[in-house]
C-alpha positions, 0 to 999 in steps of 0.5 A: 500500500502507498502511504504519505512520504512514498515517492514514485520516480517516473523519470529524472524530472517526473515523480509522484509524491504520496501525501495521504493517507499516513502509514499505519492509518486504520481504514475507515469502513463507514466512510471510504472517502476518508481513505482517499489517496492524495498525491501530487504529480511533479513535472520539472517544478510544476505540479498537479494535486489530486485529492480523491474524495477527502472532505474538509477535515481531511484537507485540514489534516493534510495541510498540517502534515504536508505542503499542498502547493500546486499549479493545478488542483483536482478538486476533492469529492466532485466539488462537494460542499464538504470539501475545498475549504478556504484554508485548503485553497489558500495553502494549495494556491492553484492557478487552475482547478479541475472538477470531475463531475457529471450529472448527479443527484448530489448537487455537485459541484457546490455553488459555494465551492465554485464561488470560493475558487473564483474569488481566489482568481482560480480558473475553474474547469468542469467535466460537465461544462468543458468535457474531458480535461487533458493536461499537456506538459511541455519540455520546459515543464509548463502545463497546457490545458486541453478540453473536449468542449470550449 
């Protein structure tokens, strides 16, 4: 099992850091979202933070345990109102946020989460609006975003 502190080296300039869960954590059988794997893909100094389905408590724990700074944030739990708290967004400070969401009965993404991201001048991309979101990395390590729809 992967745990916080593990590093997966892909190449000289590309690696993945595992930020959560902590090694030895007991799995939560009642709420599997709390067991989400959180990782950051690093490419030549740029990074994408992938947060799984953690909630606000998971985000607060994460920022107390790890550096979550990133260029692109995959927003936790499909933009649920129980995630993307102010402290977490401040700590991550991404330029772009991607919300993986489609039709659902949960009300995802939450309007308050979208508003919070936009108030921080973060570009918000959503699968239900832009379609598939692709991330291209150039030779210098910079990211480019490609979407299926405009």
